[in-house]
C-alpha positions in Angstrom: 25.4 15.4 7.8 22.3 16.1 5.6 20.5 19.4 6.2 17.0 18.5 5.7 14.0 20.7 6.0 10.5 19.1 6.1 7.5 21.2 5.2 4.1 20.4 7.2 4.0 19.5 10.9 1.0 17.1 11.1 1.5 13.4 12.1 3.2 12.4 8.6 5.6 15.4 8.8 6.1 15.0 12.4 7.0 11.3 12.0 9.0 11.9 8.6 11.2 14.0 10.4 11.7 12.0 13.6 12.8 9.1 11.2 15.0 11.3 9.1 16.6 12.6 12.6 17.1 8.9 13.8 18.7 8.1 10.7 21.3 10.9 11.1 20.1 13.6 9.5 19.8 17.4 10.8 16.1 18.2 10.7 14.3 21.5 10.6 10.5 21.2 10.9 8.5 24.0 9.4 4.7 25.0 9.6 2.8 28.0 9.9 0.8 26.8 12.4 0.8 24.8 15.6 2.1 21.1 15.5 -1.0 18.6 14.5 -3.5 21.4 14.4 -4.9 20.8 11.0 -6.1 17.1 10.1 -3.8 15.2 12.5 -5.8 16.8 15.6 -9.6 15.0 15.4 -8.7 12.1 12.8 -10.1 8.6 14.2 -6.7 7.5 15.6 -6.8 4.1 13.9 -3.7 2.4 13.0 -5.9 0.6 9.9 -3.4 -2.3 9.1 -6.1 -4.3 7.3 -7.6 -1.3 5.0 -5.7 -2.9 1.9 -8.1 -2.5 -0.7 -8.5 0.7 -2.1 -11.2 2.9 -2.1 -12.5 2.5 -5.4 -13.0 -1.1 -4.7 -14.9 -3.6 -7.2 -18.6 -2.8 -6.8 -18.6 0.7 -5.1 -19.3 2.5 -8.2 -23.1 1.2 -7.9 -23.3 2.5 -4.3 -22.1 6.0 -5.2 -25.0 7.3 -6.7 -27.3 6.6 -4.2 -24.9 8.0 -1.5 -24.4 11.1 -3.4 -28.0 11.8 -3.3 -27.9 11.5 0.3 -26.1 14.4 2.1 -26.0 13.0 5.4 -24.9 9.2 3.9 -21.8 7.5 4.0 -20.4 9.6 1.1 -21.6 13.0 -0.1 -20.1 15.5 -2.4 -21.0 19.3 -2.7 -22.6 19.8 -6.2 -21.1 23.5 -6.8 -17.7 21.3 -6.4 -18.5 18.8 -9.1 -16.8 20.6 -12.1 -13.4 20.7 -10.4 -13.6 17.5 -9.0 -14.6 15.6 -12.3 -10.7 14.8 -12.8 -10.4 13.4 -9.8 -13.8 11.4 -10.1 -13.0 9.8 -13.5 -9.5 8.8 -12.0 -11.4 7.2 -9.1 -13.6 5.2 -11.7 -10.6 4.2 -13.4 -8.7 2.9 -10.3 -11.8 0.3 -9.8 -10.8 -1.6 -12.9 -10.3 -5.1 -11.3 -6.6 -5.4 -12.7 -5.7 -1.9 -11.4 -7.8 -2.7 -7.9 -5.7 -5.6 -7.3 -2.3 -3.7 -8.4 -3.3 -1.0 -5.6 -4.0 -3.7 -2.9 -0.4 -5.1 -3.3 1.2 -1.5 -3.0 -1.1 -0.9 0.0 -0.7 -4.4 1.6 3.1 -3.7 1.2 2.9 -0.4 3.4 0.0 -1.7 5.8 2.2 -4.9 6.6 5.0 -3.2 8.4 3.2 -0.4 9.8 3.6 -1.9 13.9 7.0 -2.8 13.1 7.9 1.0 11.9 5.5 2.5 14.5 7.0 0.8 17.7 10.7 2.2 17.9 9.1 6.1 17.3 6.2 5.2 20.1 8.9 3.7 22.4 11.4 6.9 22.0 8.6 9.5 22.5 6.9 7.3 25.7 3.5 6.9 23.7 2.7 3.0 24.7 0.6 4.3 27.5 -1.9 5.6 24.8 -1.3 3.4 22.2 -4.0 1.0 22.3 -3.5 -2.8 20.9 -6.7 -4.5 21.5 -7.8 -4.9 17.8 -11.1 -3.9 15.7 -14.4 -5.1 15.4 -16.3 -4.7 12.3 -19.9 -5.1 12.7 -22.8 -6.7 10.5 -26.4 -6.8 11.1 -26.6 -10.4 9.5 -25.3 -13.1 7.7 -26.4 -11.9 4.5 -24.9 -8.2 5.2 -21.5 -10.4 5.9 -21.6 -12.1 2.9 -21.6 -8.7 1.0 -18.0 -8.3 2.1 -17.0 -12.0 2.6 -14.6 -11.9 -0.5 -13.0 -8.7 0.4 -12.1 -10.1 3.6 -10.7 -13.5 2.0 -8.9 -11.1 -0.3 -7.2 -9.7 2.9 -6.2 -13.1 4.2 -4.6 -13.9 1.2 -2.6 -10.6 1.6 -1.6 -11.9 5.3 -4.2 -9.9 7.1 -5.2 -12.1 9.8 -9.0 -12.2 11.1 -11.8 -13.8 13.0 -15.4 -14.4 12.5 -17.7 -14.3 15.3 -21.2 -15.1 15.0 -23.9 -15.0 17.5 -23.0 -14.5 21.6 -19.3 -14.4 20.6 -20.0 -10.9 19.2 -21.5 -9.8 22.7 -18.9 -11.8 24.4 -16.3 -9.7 22.4 -17.6 -6.4 23.8 -20.5 -6.3 26.5 -21.1 -2.6 25.6 -22.8 -4.1 22.3 -26.6 -3.9 21.9 -28.1 -7.0 20.8 -28.8 -7.2 17.0 -25.4 -7.7 15.7 -25.3 -11.2 14.2 -21.4 -11.0 13.0 -18.3 -9.7 13.7 -14.9 -9.7 12.2 -12.1 -9.3 15.1 -8.7 -8.1 13.4 -6.4 -8.4 16.1 -3.4 -6.5 14.6 -5.8 -3.3 14.3 -5.0 -0.9 17.1 -6.0 3.0 17.9 -4.7 5.9 20.1 -6.5 7.3 22.8 -6.0 10.9 21.1 -4.3 11.6 17.8 -3.6 15.0 18.6 -1.4 13.6 21.9 0.1 11.1 19.7 1.6 13.2 17.2 2.3 16.0 19.8 4.3 13.3 21.7 6.5 12.6 18.5 7.1 16.0 17.8 8.0 17.0 21.5 10.7 13.7 21.2 11.9 15.2 17.8 12.4 18.7 19.4 14.2 17.1 22.7 16.4 15.3 20.2 17.8 18.3 19.0 15.2 19.1 15.8 14.3 22.7 15.1 10.9 23.8 14.4 10.3 26.9 12.5 6.6 28.7 13.0 6.5 30.2 9.4 4.8 29.8 6.1 6.5 28.5 3.1 6.2 30.6 -0.1 8.2 28.4 -2.5 11.0 26.2 -2.9 14.4 27.6 -3.9 15.6 25.7 -7.1 19.0 26.1 -8.8 20.1 24.3 -11.3 17.6 21.7 -11.5 18.2 21.1 -7.6 15.8 22.2 -4.9 18.2 23.9 -2.0 16.2 25.5 0.3 12.5 27.1 1.2 11.6 30.5 1.2 9.4 31.6 3.7 6.4 34.3 3.6 8.3 36.2 6.0 11.4 37.1 3.5 13.5 34.6 5.0 14.7 31.3 3.9 15.8 28.1 5.0 18.8 26.5 3.5 18.7 22.5 2.6 20.5 19.4 1.2 16.7 17.9 1.0 13.3 19.0 1.3 10.3 17.2 1.6 7.0 18.4 1.1 4.6 16.6 3.8 1.6 19.3 3.6 -1.1 17.3 3.3 -4.0 18.5 1.3 -2.0 21.7 1.1 0.8 20.1 -1.0 -0.8 21.1 -4.0 0.5 24.4 -4.4 4.1 22.7 -4.2 3.2 20.3 -7.1 2.6 22.4 -10.3 5.4 25.0 -9.9 7.9 21.9 -9.9 6.4 20.1 -12.9 4.3 17.7 -11.0 0.5 16.9 -11.7 -1.0 15.1 -9.0 -5.0 14.9 -8.4 -5.3 15.6 -4.6 -8.8 16.4 -3.4 -9.9 16.8 0.3 -11.7 13.7 1.5 -13.1 15.8 4.5 -14.0 13.9 7.7 -16.3 14.6 10.7 -16.1 13.6 14.1 -17.7 14.0 17.8 -15.3 13.9 20.9 -17.7 12.5 23.9 -15.2 13.0 27.3 -17.8 11.8 29.4 -19.9 9.3 27.3 -19.4 6.8 30.3 -18.9 3.6 27.8 -16.3 1.1 28.4 -15.3 -0.7 25.1 -12.7 -3.0 24.6 -12.3 -2.7 21.0 -12.4 0.0 18.2 -15.9 -0.4 16.4 -16.5 -0.1 12.8 -20.4 -0.1 11.4 -19.9 -1.8 7.9 -23.4 -0.3 6.4 -22.8 3.3 8.0 -19.2 3.6 7.4 -18.3 5.0 10.4 -16.5 4.2 13.4 -16.9 4.2 17.5 -13.4 4.5 19.1 -12.9 4.4 23.0 -11.1 7.1 24.6 -9.2 7.5 28.2 -11.7 6.9 31.2 -14.7 6.0 29.6 -14.9 8.6 26.6 -16.0 8.1 22.8 -15.1 9.6 19.5 -17.3 8.9 16.7 -15.7 9.7 13.2 -16.3 8.7 9.5 -18.1 9.2 6.3 -16.4 10.9 3.2 -17.4 14.2 1.8 -15.7 15.6 -1.4 -15.9 19.3 -0.8 -13.5 22.2 -1.6 -11.2 22.1 1.6 -12.2 25.7 1.9 -15.9 25.4 2.0 -18.0 25.6 5.4 -18.4 22.3 7.4 -22.0 20.8 7.4 -22.2 19.8 10.6 -25.0 17.7 10.4 -22.5 15.0 9.1 -21.0 14.8 12.8 -24.2 15.3 14.9 -25.8 12.5 12.6 -23.4 10.4 14.4 -24.8 10.5 17.7 -27.9 8.6 16.8 -25.9 6.6 14.7 -23.6 5.0 18.1 -26.7 4.8 20.3 -28.0 2.1 18.1 -24.8 0.0 18.5 -23.7 1.0 22.5 -27.2 2.0 23.8 -27.3 5.8 25.6 -24.2 8.0 26.4 -23.5 11.3 28.2 -23.3 14.2 25.6 -21.8 16.7 28.3 -19.0 18.6 26.9 -19.0 16.8 23.6 -17.3 18.8 20.9 -17.6 18.4 16.9 -14.8 18.6 14.0 -13.9 18.5 10.6 -10.9 17.8 8.8 -9.1 18.0 5.1 -7.5 14.3 4.6 -5.3 14.6 1.3 -7.0 12.0 -0.8 -5.4 10.6 -4.4 -8.0 8.7 -6.4 -6.3 5.5 -6.4 -5.7 5.7 -2.4 -2.0 5.0 -2.6 0.1 7.6 -1.1 2.5 9.7 -2.8 5.8 8.7 -1.3 9.3 9.7 -3.1 11.3 11.8 -4.8 10.5 14.3 -7.4 11.3 12.9 -11.1 12.2 16.4 -11.9 14.4 18.1 -9.5 17.1 16.4 -7.3 16.6 17.0 -3.5 12.6 17.4 -3.3 10.7 14.7 -2.0 7.0 14.1 -1.2 5.0 12.7 1.2 1.2 13.2 1.0 -2.1 11.8 -0.3 -2.5 9.4 2.5 -6.3 10.2 2.9 -7.8 8.4 5.6 -4.3 6.5 6.4 -2.2 9.5 7.5 -1.6 8.2 11.3 -1.8 4.5 10.1 1.3 5.4 7.8 3.1 8.4 9.4 6.0 6.3 10.7 6.3 4.1 7.9 6.2 6.7 5.1 9.3 8.5 7.5 11.2 5.0 7.6 11.0 4.6 3.6 11.7 8.1 3.0 14.8 7.9 5.1 16.0 4.5 3.2 15.6 6.5 -0.1 17.2 9.6 0.8 20.2 7.9 2.6 20.6 5.2 -0.4 19.4 2.3 1.8 17.6 -0.6 0.4 13.5 0.0 1.6 12.4 -3.9 1.4 9.7 -2.7 -1.2 9.1 -1.8 -4.5 8.8 2.0 -4.1 7.7 2.7 -7.8 3.5 2.4 -7.0 3.9 5.4 -4.7 6.1 7.8 -7.0 4.7 11.3 -7.5 4.6 10.8 -11.5 2.5 7.8 -11.6 -0.5 9.9 -12.7 
């Protein structure tokens, strides 16, 4: 039986540990903090199966200068961070070439097309179907002209197997009665889903992992132990060590400290996201809502609660939060669903691990046997958690993964 250590107890690490355990491995999950308390705690909770087009899609570069001049816009950057961010931005620009966008779309589509069937067994195992809401999403457009700007992207998604339906006029309000008038068009994606609370979902997976015999060690990894070209353990900051046949690095944006010592160069930066949670909003939504023009989302939570999330801020992961980016979402949401209660509201910021081509890093180290990486998921961490774990298990155990794994390799940069 393979002894596997997974470093990082976010939702990607937890799901990978559970998938590897289900494949017959003895798995130890390692994290310096509580499971799912970092980026996995407060994300938008979506299984975003239609997000197959990379962030650096055609036409996005024309929008970026305007966004960056607005500190509260859909995309903002801390200018003091520009010198260190410049290499990432240059790769982002390179990823926007039409030929690259086509290839990256193929790579993301291959992953996202299997999300539901990879997630279903884990949700069943952990008893989480009650908080997994499979009601679809609505992407809202003010008018036909605004929709037309996105129509080619939707057609491209359809060419890759994403099913969607265009709603017009009264059909938009009929789809979700909570919507205010003024939205002429909406695109409905039936296979899109979300969870009531991403932290509860991740913790549910973690509890299943522990219940089935998985080990959790709360300690900080200081380095990977390498002998003769093979990684065979993890050194701990407290002086201890964990032996392993295989080690998986799934530390999100903190994975970078394991790349360079192992001879890997991965342009990993923080794509910071903000949210507002409104547990007593008093709004009943049927669907996960996406506002196309404002690049933010409204997700229904249990008992009439709402979570408002979105926008991208490029800054150092340790930079102080700009809470204006959270609070501005309240007014934006009221323009969509009307007034709601802010009683007991909370705000949050998380560091999403982002690579410039949007395609996550999944697979083995090219230089060291026994070392695997699972990071760079950006805003698709929860979405791709179960799929990432399934692909790692297949590759580690020599099984056919069913897709070409080359687009996700760590040395592609």
